[in-house]
C-alpha positions in Angstrom: 29.1 290.7 55.3 28.2 287.3 53.8 31.8 286.5 53.2 32.7 287.4 56.7 29.9 285.2 58.1 31.1 282.2 56.0 34.8 282.6 56.5 35.1 284.1 60.0 35.7 287.5 61.4 37.5 290.1 59.4 40.1 292.3 61.0 37.7 295.2 61.2 35.1 293.2 63.0 37.6 291.6 65.4 39.0 295.0 66.3 35.5 296.5 66.8 35.9 298.9 63.9 32.7 297.8 62.2 32.4 301.1 60.3 35.7 300.6 58.7 35.8 298.8 55.3 39.2 297.3 54.7 40.6 295.9 51.4 39.5 292.4 50.4 43.1 291.1 50.8 42.8 291.3 54.6 43.0 287.7 55.8 39.9 286.3 57.4 40.1 284.5 60.7 38.1 281.6 62.0 35.6 282.2 64.8 38.0 280.5 67.2 40.3 283.5 67.0 37.7 286.1 68.0 34.0 285.8 68.6 32.1 288.3 70.6 29.7 285.6 71.6 32.4 283.6 73.4 31.7 283.0 77.1 35.3 283.9 77.7 36.2 286.8 75.3 39.9 287.0 74.6 42.2 289.7 76.0 43.6 292.3 73.7 47.0 290.7 73.8 45.5 287.5 72.5 43.9 289.2 69.5 47.1 291.2 68.7 49.2 288.0 69.0 47.0 286.3 66.5 47.2 289.2 64.1 51.0 289.4 64.4 51.3 285.6 63.9 49.4 285.8 60.7 51.3 288.8 59.5 48.3 290.9 58.6 49.0 293.9 60.8 52.2 295.9 61.3 53.1 296.3 65.0 53.5 300.0 64.6 49.9 300.2 63.5 48.8 298.3 66.5 50.9 300.5 68.8 49.5 303.6 67.3 45.9 302.6 68.1 44.3 303.7 71.3 43.0 300.6 73.0 40.2 300.2 75.6 37.8 297.6 76.9 34.1 297.6 76.3 31.8 294.9 77.7 35.0 292.8 78.3 35.6 292.8 74.6 38.9 294.4 73.4 38.6 296.9 70.6 40.9 299.2 68.7 39.8 302.9 68.5 37.5 303.9 65.6 39.0 305.6 62.6 42.5 303.9 63.0 44.1 303.3 59.6 45.7 299.9 59.7 48.1 299.0 56.9 47.9 295.4 55.7 50.1 293.0 53.9 48.9 291.2 50.7 47.1 287.9 51.1 50.2 286.1 49.9 52.2 287.3 52.9 53.5 284.3 54.8 53.4 283.7 58.6 55.9 285.9 60.3 57.2 282.9 62.3 58.4 281.3 59.0 62.0 281.8 58.1 62.2 285.0 56.1 63.9 285.3 52.7 65.6 288.3 54.2 67.5 286.1 56.6 70.4 284.0 55.4 69.7 280.2 55.5 72.8 279.6 57.5 72.1 282.3 60.1 71.2 281.1 63.6 69.7 283.8 65.9 68.9 283.3 69.6 67.0 285.8 71.8 68.2 285.8 75.4 65.0 287.1 76.8 61.6 286.0 78.1 60.0 289.1 76.8 57.1 288.4 74.5 57.3 292.0 73.1 60.9 291.6 72.0 60.1 288.3 70.4 57.1 289.8 68.6 59.2 292.6 67.2 61.8 290.3 65.8 59.2 287.9 64.3 57.2 290.8 62.8 60.4 291.8 61.1 60.5 288.4 59.5 63.4 286.9 61.6 63.5 283.2 62.6 64.5 283.3 66.3 65.1 280.7 69.0 64.3 281.8 72.6 66.5 280.9 75.6 66.0 282.4 79.0 69.1 284.1 80.4 70.5 283.0 83.8 71.3 286.3 85.4 70.0 288.0 88.6 69.0 291.4 87.4 68.2 292.8 90.8 71.7 292.0 92.1 73.4 293.4 89.0 71.4 296.6 89.2 72.3 297.1 92.9 75.9 296.5 92.1 75.7 299.0 89.2 74.2 301.7 91.5 76.8 301.1 94.1 79.6 301.6 91.6 77.9 304.9 90.5 77.3 303.6 86.9 75.1 305.7 84.6 71.8 304.2 83.7 72.8 303.8 80.0 75.9 301.9 81.0 74.0 299.7 83.4 71.5 298.8 80.8 74.3 297.9 78.4 76.0 295.8 81.1 72.8 293.9 81.8 72.1 293.3 78.1 75.7 291.9 77.7 75.3 289.7 80.7 72.1 288.2 79.4 73.5 287.5 76.0 76.7 286.1 77.4 74.9 283.8 79.9 73.0 282.2 77.0 76.0 282.1 74.6 78.0 280.1 77.1 75.2 277.5 77.8 75.9 273.9 77.0 74.3 272.8 73.7 74.2 276.2 72.2 75.5 276.5 68.6 78.8 278.4 69.1 78.2 280.2 65.8 74.8 281.4 66.8 74.3 285.1 67.3 72.8 285.7 70.8 70.8 288.9 71.3 70.4 290.3 74.9 68.5 293.4 75.8 67.6 295.5 78.9 65.7 298.6 79.7 66.0 301.1 82.5 63.6 303.9 83.2 65.1 307.1 84.7 63.3 310.2 85.9 65.1 313.0 87.7 68.0 310.6 88.5 65.8 307.9 90.0 65.9 304.4 88.5 62.5 302.7 88.3 61.9 298.9 88.4 58.8 296.9 87.5 56.2 297.5 90.2 55.7 294.7 92.7 52.0 295.2 93.0 49.2 297.5 91.9 49.7 299.8 94.9 53.3 300.2 93.8 52.2 300.8 90.2 50.0 303.6 91.3 52.8 305.1 93.3 55.2 305.0 90.3 52.6 306.5 88.0 51.9 309.4 90.4 55.6 310.0 90.6 56.0 310.1 86.8 52.8 312.1 86.3 53.4 315.5 84.6 57.1 314.7 84.1 59.5 313.6 81.4 61.5 310.4 81.7 64.1 308.5 79.7 64.0 304.8 78.7 67.6 303.6 78.3 67.1 300.6 76.0 70.2 298.5 75.4 70.9 295.6 73.1 74.0 293.5 72.9 75.0 290.6 70.6 77.4 287.8 71.6 79.0 285.0 69.6 81.4 282.4 71.0 80.7 283.9 74.5 82.2 287.3 73.4 80.3 290.5 72.9 80.6 291.5 69.2 78.2 294.5 69.2 76.2 296.7 71.5 74.0 299.7 71.3 71.8 301.8 73.5 68.9 304.1 72.7 67.2 306.7 74.9 63.6 307.5 73.9 62.1 310.4 75.8 58.5 310.2 77.0 56.4 313.1 78.5 53.6 311.9 80.7 50.6 314.1 81.1 49.1 314.9 84.6 47.1 311.9 85.7 44.0 312.3 87.8 43.0 309.8 90.5 39.9 309.0 88.5 42.0 308.1 85.5 44.4 306.0 87.6 41.5 304.1 89.0 40.1 303.3 85.6 43.5 302.6 84.0 44.7 300.2 86.7 41.3 298.5 86.6 41.6 297.9 82.8 45.3 296.9 82.9 45.3 295.0 86.2 48.3 292.7 86.5 49.6 293.6 83.1 51.4 296.6 84.5 53.4 294.4 86.9 55.4 293.2 83.9 56.3 296.6 82.6 58.9 299.1 83.8 57.0 302.3 84.5 53.7 300.4 84.8 52.6 301.0 81.2 52.4 299.3 77.9 52.7 301.8 75.1 51.4 299.3 72.7 48.2 299.1 74.7 46.2 301.3 77.1 49.4 302.9 78.3 49.3 305.2 75.3 46.7 307.2 77.2 49.3 308.3 79.7 51.4 310.5 77.4 51.4 313.9 75.8 54.5 313.3 73.7 56.9 310.5 72.8 60.2 310.9 71.1 62.3 308.0 69.8 62.0 304.7 68.0 58.8 302.9 68.9 60.5 299.5 69.0 63.1 300.8 71.5 60.2 302.0 73.7 58.8 298.4 73.6 62.2 297.1 74.6 64.4 296.6 71.6 66.3 299.2 69.4 65.3 297.3 66.2 66.6 299.7 63.5 70.1 299.6 64.9 70.0 295.9 65.4 68.8 295.1 61.9 71.6 297.3 60.6 74.2 295.2 62.5 72.6 292.0 61.2 73.0 293.2 57.7 76.6 294.1 58.3 77.2 290.6 59.6 75.5 289.1 56.5 72.9 287.5 58.7 70.3 289.5 56.7 70.3 290.3 53.0 71.9 293.8 52.6 
């Protein structure tokens, strides 16, 4: 414990797992990252963001952990086994040796989850916000009778294409666009507009199975060169009113930024009995298929 007091909080203390002794190669963090005595204790997302930035925790390990709040201090569940990288692991935001030096990758998305997934995989990525009206495009897709998977692909392509054609963009850059549509019994779900809408959506999804059509598309020179869609299957348990009260109190406005009103990488994991499919696709990006394409294009070392 002396080393922890001198060098800052270890991962186990920052996560609230004080009974868990982790290897000595776990990086130590300064008190500015996480200190339970702070007057304004950080949110769970802040702590996770720090861990991802320093490359000490795999995102799948974070997502597998059951998260909850206690005395306003975010903690990961006791007993969670968290794989760690060696102390020599570099910051994930640094260009990776797996990525070719000449390769320029742009993410056409404002999603912090998608950016974190790419950075955690060691990719050097530039972010540009796409200029598309998703609501209008979704209404047009429904009016045309498009399937949800096709609509998600169309939206992903439009996002990537809108950035690929922007002035000042490197024409040789590969632009990645992505979109996700939740479908349950034929109904398309959007992000809730407020907490009342979030409760309504969760009650509608309670005890039922839904699909997350998660699409990704890549553009170069303004032309789509690759696209892919995944369809993870999630079975939500029956939710009681008492649980919904507690859940919405903990998550608050976070649910307004998530289709289905849940973050599987956070307290949203408590909603489900079973989940099938790639975890990254549930978070918003079919990462395995995308990395395979990047290797084919010699953007990543094969």
